[in-house]
Kinemage of the C-alpha trace (Angstrom):
@kinemage 1
@onewidth
@group {chain A} dominant
@subgroup {mainchain}
@vectorlist {calphas} color= white
{ca met a 1} P 11.594 -7.931 7.216
{ca thr a 2} L 9.234 -7.248 10.047
{ca gln a 3} L 5.598 -7.450 9.095
{ca tyr a 4} L 3.317 -4.987 10.780
{ca thr a 5} L -0.234 -5.478 11.898
{ca met a 6} L -2.840 -3.222 10.390
{ca gln a 7} L -4.952 -1.123 12.740
{ca thr a 8} L -8.347 -2.677 13.507
{ca lys a 9} L -10.495 0.241 14.608
{ca thr a 10} L -14.166 0.657 13.780
{ca phe a 11} L -15.036 3.509 11.465
{ca ser a 12} L -18.107 5.107 10.014
{ca ile a 13} L -18.832 3.799 6.520
{ca leu a 14} L -19.246 7.304 5.098
{ca pro a 15} L -15.578 8.368 5.288
{ca val a 16} L -14.547 5.049 3.778
{ca ile a 17} L -16.938 5.419 0.864
{ca phe a 18} L -15.686 8.938 0.340
{ca ala a 19} L -12.089 7.725 0.425
{ca ile a 20} L -12.755 5.091 -2.191
{ca ala a 21} L -14.639 7.512 -4.418
{ca ala a 22} L -12.342 10.507 -4.138
{ca gly a 23} L -9.028 8.961 -3.142
{ca thr a 24} L -8.779 11.207 -0.089
{ca leu a 25} L -10.053 11.601 3.459
{ca val a 26} L -11.384 14.577 5.340
{ca pro a 27} L -12.003 15.320 9.026
{ca ser a 28} L -15.203 14.059 10.590
{ca ser a 29} L -18.256 16.302 10.876
{ca ala a 30} L -17.182 17.089 14.426
{ca ser a 31} L -13.940 18.348 12.989
{ca phe a 32} L -15.796 20.761 10.774
{ca ala a 33} L -17.682 22.120 13.712
{ca ala a 34} L -14.538 22.673 15.743
{ca lys a 35} L -12.110 23.931 13.139
{ca pro a 36} L -11.914 24.772 9.432
{ca his a 37} L -11.239 21.868 7.093
{ca ala a 38} L -7.622 20.579 6.985
{ca thr a 39} L -6.158 20.090 3.531
{ca lys a 40} L -2.913 19.185 1.851
{ca ser a 41} L -0.991 22.447 1.758
{ca his a 42} L -3.375 24.105 -0.653
{ca ala a 43} L -6.886 25.395 -1.125
{ca thr a 44} L -9.421 22.608 -1.564
{ca lys a 45} L -12.512 24.358 -2.828
{ca pro a 46} L -14.235 22.193 -5.429
{ca ala a 47} L -13.007 22.976 -8.910
{ca ser a 48} L -15.403 24.131 -11.577
{ca pro a 49} L -16.413 21.504 -14.149
{ca lys a 50} L -14.241 23.237 -16.756
{ca lys a 51} L -11.199 23.151 -14.461
{ca ala a 52} L -11.898 19.547 -13.539
{ca val a 53} L -11.967 18.496 -17.189
{ca ala a 54} L -8.748 20.414 -17.838
{ca ala a 55} L -7.087 18.706 -14.878
{ca val a 56} L -8.097 15.236 -16.052
{ca asn a 57} L -6.563 15.925 -19.440
{ca ala a 58} L -3.455 17.668 -18.089
{ca leu a 59} L -0.935 14.874 -18.591
{ca pro a 60} L -0.692 12.038 -21.108
{ca pro a 61} L 0.335 8.570 -19.934
{ca leu a 62} L 4.067 8.467 -19.189
{ca ala a 63} L 5.692 5.269 -20.452
{ca ala a 64} L 8.425 3.479 -18.512
{ca glu a 65} L 11.978 4.525 -19.324
{ca thr a 66} L 13.463 1.581 -17.430
{ca ser a 67} L 11.852 -1.747 -16.562
{ca leu a 68} L 13.187 -5.138 -15.482
{ca ala a 69} L 10.015 -6.910 -16.655
{ca ser a 70} L 7.883 -6.698 -19.774
{ca asn a 71} L 4.740 -4.637 -20.316
{ca pro a 72} L 5.105 -2.007 -17.580
{ca pro a 73} L 2.169 0.396 -17.313
{ca ala a 74} L 2.164 3.945 -18.668
{ca leu a 75} L 0.883 6.317 -15.983
{ca pro a 76} L -0.418 9.907 -16.372
{ca ala a 77} L 2.036 11.603 -14.033
{ca lys a 78} L 5.208 13.666 -14.313
{ca ala a 79} L 7.255 10.910 -12.679
{ca trp a 80} L 6.695 7.459 -11.221
{ca leu a 81} L 8.766 4.616 -9.817
{ca leu a 82} L 8.499 1.070 -8.471
{ca met a 83} L 11.204 -0.180 -6.086
{ca asp a 84} L 11.907 -3.449 -4.306
{ca ser a 85} L 12.101 -2.408 -0.658
{ca asp a 86} L 14.488 -5.163 0.448
{ca ser a 87} L 17.236 -4.522 -2.098
{ca gly a 88} L 16.509 -0.963 -3.199
{ca glu a 89} L 16.449 -2.167 -6.810
{ca val a 90} L 14.330 0.006 -9.131
{ca leu a 91} L 12.033 -2.387 -10.974
{ca ala a 92} L 10.480 0.191 -13.288
{ca ser a 93} L 10.452 3.974 -13.542
{ca ala a 94} L 9.777 7.024 -15.660
{ca asn a 95} L 11.465 10.395 -15.166
{ca ala a 96} L 12.822 9.092 -11.874
{ca asp a 97} L 15.551 11.705 -11.370
{ca glu a 98} L 13.828 14.979 -12.230
{ca ala a 99} L 13.734 17.307 -9.234
{ca leu a 100} L 10.053 18.193 -8.710
{ca pro a 101} L 8.039 19.881 -5.941
{ca pro a 102} L 7.296 17.127 -3.393
{ca ala a 103} L 4.550 18.930 -1.417
{ca ser a 104} L 3.764 17.105 1.845
{ca leu a 105} L 5.866 14.094 0.857
{ca thr a 106} L 8.518 16.336 2.439
{ca lys a 107} L 7.102 15.350 5.809
{ca met a 108} L 8.526 11.855 5.374
{ca met a 109} L 11.940 13.379 6.029
{ca thr a 110} L 10.567 15.396 8.949
{ca ser a 111} L 9.066 12.283 10.532
{ca tyr a 112} L 12.176 10.196 9.735
{ca ile a 113} L 14.423 12.633 11.599
{ca val a 114} L 12.053 12.596 14.579
{ca glu a 115} L 11.953 8.792 14.546
{ca gln a 116} L 15.726 8.493 14.476
{ca ala a 117} L 16.021 11.003 17.316
{ca leu a 118} L 13.594 8.870 19.336
{ca arg a 119} L 15.558 5.781 18.431
{ca ser a 120} L 18.866 7.299 19.573
{ca gly a 121} L 17.445 8.803 22.763
{ca lys a 122} L 17.856 12.430 21.677
{ca leu a 123} L 14.079 12.724 21.998
{ca lys a 124} L 11.616 10.950 24.253
{ca gln a 125} L 8.015 10.222 23.346
{ca thr a 126} L 6.837 12.213 26.376
{ca asp a 127} L 8.985 15.306 25.703
{ca leu a 128} L 6.824 18.421 25.373
{ca val a 129} L 6.973 20.549 22.224
{ca ser a 130} L 5.838 24.179 22.372
{ca val a 131} L 3.697 25.787 19.681
{ca ser a 132} L 5.050 29.182 18.690
{ca gln a 133} L 3.280 31.940 16.788
{ca asn a 134} L 5.224 30.883 13.703
{ca ala a 135} L 4.239 27.222 14.012
{ca trp a 136} L 0.597 27.856 14.929
{ca cys a 137} L -1.945 27.058 12.231
{ca arg a 138} L -4.652 29.692 11.978
{ca gly a 139} L -7.159 27.295 10.547
{ca ser a 140} L -7.318 28.588 7.007
{ca ser a 141} L -8.333 26.334 4.137
{ca thr a 142} L -4.937 26.746 2.473
{ca glu a 143} L -2.953 24.228 4.522
{ca ser a 144} L -3.259 20.995 6.466
{ca cys a 145} L -3.141 21.319 10.243
{ca met a 146} L -3.027 19.237 13.390
{ca tyr a 147} L -4.743 22.196 15.083
{ca leu a 148} L -2.301 22.633 17.944
{ca pro a 149} L -3.476 25.573 20.088
{ca leu a 150} L -1.234 28.640 20.124
{ca asn a 151} L 1.309 28.600 22.998
{ca ser a 152} L 0.241 25.072 23.958
{ca gln a 153} L 2.482 22.037 24.344
{ca ala a 154} L 2.154 18.566 22.856
{ca thr a 155} L 4.136 15.375 23.351
{ca val a 156} L 6.606 14.274 20.705
{ca ile a 157} L 4.617 11.109 19.962
{ca asp a 158} L 1.439 13.142 19.380
{ca ile a 159} L 3.402 15.517 17.168
{ca leu a 160} L 4.729 12.555 15.185
{ca arg a 161} L 1.198 11.236 14.614
{ca gly a 162} L 0.071 14.718 13.661
{ca ile a 163} L 2.793 14.873 11.010
{ca ile a 164} L 2.247 11.399 9.560
{ca ile a 165} L -1.533 10.940 9.773
{ca gln a 166} L -2.888 14.502 9.690
{ca ser a 167} L -0.037 15.984 7.618
{ca gly a 168} L 0.061 18.882 10.064
{ca asn a 169} L 2.116 21.860 8.959
{ca asp a 170} L 1.876 23.189 12.508
{ca ala a 171} L 3.216 19.913 13.927
{ca ser a 172} L 6.089 19.911 11.425
{ca lys a 173} L 7.083 23.498 12.207
{ca ala a 174} L 6.801 22.988 15.967
{ca ile a 175} L 9.089 19.936 16.019
{ca ala a 176} L 11.520 21.677 13.663
{ca glu a 177} L 11.822 24.597 16.078
{ca his a 178} L 12.077 22.209 19.026
{ca met a 179} L 14.926 20.200 17.500
{ca ala a 180} L 16.886 22.873 15.614
{ca gly a 181} L 15.777 26.234 17.000
{ca ser a 182} L 14.164 27.242 13.714
{ca glu a 183} L 12.658 25.706 10.604
{ca glu a 184} L 15.643 26.970 8.628
{ca gly a 185} L 17.996 25.167 10.973
{ca phe a 186} L 15.906 22.005 10.717
{ca ala a 187} L 16.069 22.182 6.916
{ca lys a 188} L 19.851 21.910 7.240
{ca leu a 189} L 19.377 18.697 9.208
{ca met a 190} L 17.024 17.447 6.510
{ca asn a 191} L 19.526 18.143 3.736
{ca ala a 192} L 22.349 16.501 5.657
{ca glu a 193} L 20.221 13.401 6.152
{ca ala a 194} L 19.221 13.396 2.486
{ca gln a 195} L 22.883 13.483 1.507
{ca arg a 196} L 23.692 10.619 3.892
{ca leu a 197} L 20.920 8.483 2.395
{ca gly a 198} L 22.077 9.163 -1.180
{ca met a 199} L 19.188 11.433 -2.209
{ca thr a 200} L 21.133 13.227 -4.929
{ca his a 201} L 18.292 15.244 -6.507
{ca thr a 202} L 16.781 16.631 -3.306
{ca his a 203} L 16.986 19.994 -1.567
{ca phe a 204} L 14.734 20.966 1.335
{ca met a 205} L 13.883 24.529 2.325
{ca asn a 206} L 11.289 23.745 5.001
{ca ala a 207} L 9.801 20.942 7.098
{ca thr a 208} L 6.332 21.019 5.528
{ca gly a 209} L 6.575 20.988 1.748
{ca leu a 210} L 4.939 24.386 1.360
{ca pro a 211} L 5.964 25.807 -2.030
{ca asp a 212} L 9.453 27.205 -2.503
{ca pro a 213} L 11.281 27.375 -5.858
{ca glu a 214} L 14.343 25.671 -4.353
{ca his a 215} L 12.406 22.947 -2.516
{ca lys a 216} L 12.643 19.832 -4.719
{ca ser a 217} L 12.970 16.061 -4.702
{ca ser a 218} L 12.783 13.208 -7.208
{ca ala a 219} L 10.830 9.974 -7.420
{ca arg a 220} L 13.987 7.921 -6.887
{ca asp a 221} L 15.023 9.984 -3.851
{ca leu a 222} L 11.593 9.713 -2.252
{ca ala a 223} L 11.653 5.934 -2.705
{ca ile a 224} L 15.085 5.849 -1.044
{ca leu a 225} L 13.625 7.828 1.869
{ca ala a 226} L 10.582 5.553 2.126
{ca arg a 227} L 12.852 2.513 2.209
{ca ala a 228} L 14.936 4.108 4.980
{ca ile a 229} L 11.800 4.715 7.065
{ca ile a 230} L 10.679 1.103 6.635
{ca arg a 231} L 14.156 -0.208 7.478
{ca asp a 232} L 15.215 2.144 10.287
{ca ser a 233} L 11.951 3.115 12.002
{ca val a 234} L 10.611 -0.302 12.942
{ca asp a 235} L 9.078 0.911 16.212
{ca tyr a 236} L 7.248 3.806 14.546
{ca tyr a 237} L 6.506 2.561 11.047
{ca pro a 238} L 3.071 1.154 12.036
{ca ile a 239} L 1.913 4.769 12.542
{ca tyr a 240} L 1.997 5.200 8.755
{ca ala a 241} L -0.833 2.648 8.498
{ca glu a 242} L -3.082 4.309 11.085
{ca arg a 243} L -6.277 5.518 9.454
{ca glu a 244} L -7.149 8.373 11.788
{ca phe a 245} L -5.884 10.467 14.677
{ca lys a 246} L -7.837 12.618 17.106
{ca tyr a 247} L -6.185 15.600 18.776
{ca asn a 248} L -7.659 18.668 20.456
{ca gly a 249} L -11.102 17.154 19.940
{ca ile a 250} L -10.625 17.046 16.179
{ca lys a 251} L -10.527 13.679 14.420
{ca gln a 252} L -8.903 13.578 11.007
{ca gly a 253} L -8.496 10.646 8.665
{ca asn a 254} L -5.367 9.562 6.845
{ca arg a 255} L -5.584 10.800 3.247
{ca asn a 256} L -3.975 7.654 1.819
{ca ala a 257} L -7.070 6.035 0.310
{ca leu a 258} L -5.292 2.710 -0.246
{ca leu a 259} L -5.194 2.114 3.514
{ca tyr a 260} L -8.967 1.596 3.271
{ca thr a 261} L -9.082 -0.570 0.160
{ca asp a 262} L -5.907 -2.701 0.199
{ca pro a 263} L -4.956 -4.529 3.419
{ca thr a 264} L -1.410 -5.077 2.132
{ca val a 265} L -0.728 -1.317 2.072
{ca asp a 266} L 0.778 0.075 5.297
{ca gly a 267} L 2.076 3.538 4.337
{ca leu a 268} L 3.412 6.020 3.598
{ca lys a 269} L 2.397 9.613 2.628
{ca thr a 270} L 0.244 11.792 0.396
{ca gly a 271} L 1.010 15.281 -0.880
{ca his a 272} L -0.652 18.038 -2.878
{ca thr a 273} L 0.013 21.616 -3.884
{ca glu a 274} L -0.915 23.386 -7.088
{ca ala a 275} L 2.691 23.154 -8.314
{ca ala a 276} L 3.256 19.558 -7.191
{ca gly a 277} L -0.071 18.138 -8.293
{ca tyr a 278} L -1.337 15.067 -6.450
{ca cys a 279} L 1.459 12.841 -5.112
{ca leu a 280} L 1.613 9.551 -3.253
{ca val a 281} L 4.354 7.321 -1.843
{ca thr a 282} L 3.077 3.870 -0.910
{ca ser a 283} L 4.434 0.624 0.500
{ca ser a 284} L 2.736 -2.739 0.176
{ca lys a 285} L 3.816 -6.171 1.402
{ca arg a 286} L 2.385 -9.362 -0.061
{ca asn a 287} L 3.795 -12.636 1.205
{ca asp a 288} L 7.581 -12.169 1.298
{ca met a 289} L 7.779 -9.218 -1.115
{ca arg a 290} L 7.529 -5.520 -0.206
{ca leu a 291} L 7.253 -2.934 -2.970
{ca val a 292} L 7.485 0.856 -2.761
{ca thr a 293} L 5.750 3.103 -5.302
{ca val a 294} L 6.091 6.816 -5.994
{ca ile a 295} L 3.599 8.838 -8.049
{ca leu a 296} L 4.449 12.516 -8.622
{ca asn a 297} L 2.224 15.212 -10.088
{ca thr a 298} L -0.852 13.476 -11.310
{ca his a 299} L -4.163 15.281 -11.755
{ca ser a 300} L -6.368 14.185 -8.843
{ca ala a 301} L -6.529 12.364 -5.539
{ca gln a 302} L -8.430 9.597 -7.296
{ca ala a 303} L -5.735 9.341 -9.977
{ca arg a 304} L -2.840 9.002 -7.537
{ca ala a 305} L -4.661 6.132 -5.819
{ca asp a 306} L -5.637 4.439 -9.086
{ca glu a 307} L -2.159 4.774 -10.584
{ca thr a 308} L -0.620 3.313 -7.442
{ca arg a 309} L -3.009 0.351 -7.567
{ca thr a 310} L -2.056 -0.219 -11.201
{ca leu a 311} L 1.655 -0.075 -10.457
{ca leu a 312} L 1.409 -2.388 -7.444
{ca gly a 313} L -0.737 -4.844 -9.363
{ca trp a 314} L 1.762 -4.983 -12.213
{ca gly a 315} L 4.694 -5.256 -9.818
{ca phe a 316} L 3.366 -8.154 -7.768
{ca ser a 317} L 2.196 -10.043 -10.860
{ca ser a 318} L 5.452 -9.485 -12.773
{ca phe a 319} L 8.103 -10.211 -10.133
{ca glu a 320} L 8.961 -12.906 -7.631
{ca lys a 321} L 11.580 -13.572 -4.962
{ca ala a 322} L 14.635 -15.655 -5.825
{ca thr a 323} L 17.501 -16.983 -3.715
{ca pro a 324} L 20.553 -17.139 -6.031
{ca ile a 325} L 22.791 -18.805 -3.432
{ca gln a 326} L 21.719 -20.659 -0.323
{ca pro a 327} L 23.077 -19.464 3.050
{ca asn a 328} L 26.286 -21.081 4.379
{ca thr a 329} L 27.280 -22.215 0.893
{ca val a 330} L 30.948 -21.946 -0.085
{ca val a 331} L 30.708 -19.747 -3.175
{ca thr a 332} L 34.372 -19.868 -4.187
{ca thr a 333} L 37.878 -20.356 -2.823
{ca ala a 334} L 40.051 -17.256 -2.873
{ca lys a 335} L 43.820 -17.341 -3.239
{ca leu a 336} L 45.891 -15.394 -0.692
{ca ser a 337} L 49.466 -14.215 -0.562
{ca phe a 338} L 51.719 -14.311 2.490
{ca gly a 339} L 49.419 -16.376 4.696
{ca lys a 340} L 49.997 -19.536 6.720
{ca val a 341} L 47.632 -21.096 4.196
{ca asp a 342} L 47.276 -19.885 0.626
{ca thr a 343} L 43.480 -20.068 0.234
{ca val a 344} L 40.331 -19.154 2.135
{ca asn a 345} L 36.723 -20.096 1.444
{ca ala a 346} L 34.336 -17.268 0.560
{ca thr a 347} L 30.670 -17.282 1.586
{ca leu a 348} L 27.783 -14.805 1.632
{ca gly a 349} L 27.878 -12.338 4.490
{ca ala a 350} L 24.110 -12.643 5.011
{ca pro a 351} L 21.078 -14.410 3.496
{ca trp a 352} L 20.448 -13.046 0.001
{ca thr a 353} L 17.180 -12.768 -1.888
{ca leu a 354} L 16.355 -10.875 -5.049
{ca thr a 355} L 13.198 -9.642 -6.691
{ca val a 356} L 13.340 -10.780 -10.322
{ca pro a 357} L 10.940 -11.138 -13.273
{ca arg a 358} L 8.747 -14.183 -12.851
{ca gly a 359} L 10.055 -17.305 -14.527
{ca gln a 360} L 13.448 -15.872 -15.447
{ca gln a 361} L 16.585 -17.751 -14.454
{ca val a 362} L 19.211 -15.979 -12.387
{ca glu a 363} L 22.915 -16.491 -13.057
{ca thr a 364} L 25.755 -15.500 -10.753
{ca ser a 365} L 29.398 -14.550 -11.230
{ca val a 366} L 32.131 -13.937 -8.671
{ca glu a 367} L 34.445 -10.939 -8.479
{ca leu a 368} L 37.270 -11.178 -5.928
{ca lys a 369} L 39.462 -8.330 -4.745
{ca gln a 370} L 42.798 -8.164 -6.518
{ca gly a 371} L 45.997 -8.898 -4.617
{ca leu a 372} L 44.471 -10.452 -1.501
{ca glu a 373} L 47.042 -10.783 1.268
{ca ala a 374} L 47.034 -12.205 4.785
{ca pro a 375} L 46.146 -11.490 7.495
{ca val a 376} L 42.442 -11.936 6.830
{ca ala a 377} L 39.826 -12.064 9.583
{ca lys a 378} L 36.693 -14.163 9.436
{ca gly a 379} L 33.939 -11.994 7.994
{ca asp a 380} L 36.240 -9.640 6.069
{ca val a 381} L 34.788 -8.673 2.679
{ca ile a 382} L 37.024 -10.187 0.012
{ca gly a 383} L 34.809 -9.820 -3.053
{ca lys a 384} L 31.252 -9.888 -4.309
{ca val a 385} L 28.851 -12.077 -6.233
{ca val a 386} L 26.852 -10.468 -9.042
{ca ala a 387} L 23.456 -11.769 -10.165
{ca thr a 388} L 22.173 -11.291 -13.703
{ca ser a 389} L 18.972 -12.188 -15.506
{ca lys a 390} L 18.958 -12.221 -19.324
{ca gly a 391} L 22.291 -10.452 -19.230
{ca lys a 392} L 21.081 -7.565 -17.050
{ca pro a 393} L 22.387 -7.038 -13.497
{ca val a 394} L 19.663 -7.616 -10.911
{ca gly a 395} L 21.681 -7.439 -7.701
{ca glu a 396} L 24.910 -8.160 -5.906
{ca ala a 397} L 26.035 -9.297 -2.465
{ca pro a 398} L 29.370 -9.182 -0.593
{ca leu a 399} L 31.530 -12.267 -0.217
{ca val a 400} L 33.296 -12.692 3.108
{ca ala a 401} L 36.108 -14.877 4.382
{ca gln a 402} L 34.828 -18.001 6.122
{ca ala a 403} L 37.845 -18.266 8.454
{ca asp a 404} L 40.804 -16.356 9.883
{ca val a 405} L 44.080 -16.595 7.974
{ca glu a 406} L 47.174 -15.496 9.875
{ca arg a 407} L 50.132 -13.852 8.199
{ca ala a 408} L 53.020 -16.208 7.565
{ca gly a 409} L 56.403 -15.839 9.266
{ca leu a 410} L 59.234 -13.953 7.605
{ca leu a 411} L 60.965 -16.978 6.084
{ca leu a 412} L 57.745 -18.393 4.669
{ca arg a 413} L 56.772 -14.997 3.272
{ca met a 414} L 60.177 -14.702 1.588
{ca trp a 415} L 59.783 -18.156 0.065
{ca gln a 416} L 56.252 -17.301 -1.138
{ca his a 417} L 57.496 -14.044 -2.590
{ca met a 418} L 60.254 -15.792 -4.531
{ca ala a 419} L 57.860 -18.477 -5.750
{ca lys a 420} L 55.496 -15.763 -6.897
{ca leu a 421} L 58.235 -13.990 -8.824
{ca phe a 422} L 59.543 -17.123 -10.545
{ca gly a 423} L 56.068 -18.390 -11.176
{ca lys a 424} L 55.354 -15.492 -13.571
């Protein structure tokens, strides 16, 4: 997988200290002078001490319901998940399929659709996006904004940065209207894409994550989406690691505190509303292993960062990469009917690695398609190899034909058919 280079800008130490202490970032002092403070889709006035204590005690630690390794952490959240990015295998999770409010994690789908439109040529980075009255952010303290001026225009690439780094509701609404005519129309695109990706517990009502009773997603679905961004948006994924973005004279920092404390973290998105709690989807790559974490509805910005650190630490210490079968190895020989030859060698279609518990042996078994008949083309999938560790499945890979096998002539096929009948 492509490894991306972290941004190497120079920053004031104060925002970094604040990020480490509070698990969040705020606009610079210049930002405060120019516009009201941008937040994560909710009011951010400091809570009273009584409310703060209540929030800290809101949720007990949630133990893992599934885990491929021993001693997974218990995290105080409504749902959490750890996924191997390469294979999509869930390594550990709790309440992974409950549909919950995703807050601004929604914007991962908004940015993904923009990125794929750029990739396909439907959008260009320099295309101009207009800011309507509906999209315009009035600068209240109840939502996060890019601070696009009313009736102004911004380039698609600036809009994309405003969505990812600044979590701009105005940027999300503006691009939704630009691409689909309305935010409602864009939500239909979002749901279609969610269905294509296999996000079975997700339904989007808007492009921002602002509260709506029918706007939901799950930890598993959000990990699937994060993996799709990492896999499909190679040219734009480095934006998720950028620590700040300045637009309209207002510089805002990325609210993902781990970008400032862990150099292996390079994305993805924070979220917060009163209903959703504090949420975070993160990706981290160490050596040859990339892990994706999802934390939903924990009690503070500090908690979502701390819980993610705990989950990543456990994941990287508990798992390792394994290569069950070396590339170009003949895995098995498959029998064929009605071909000029009656067998064909089966190999892996591509290099195969797995993320497995450290120190555990991996065993493989072969499953071939029933009733294989010629003709078979080189590269045709003719079966699969299944990997297990301690009796539990940990992955599978397709087996493909190593060579072409032509169909036999009529006489030979008749002879083979008779031999097959009498051989039973």
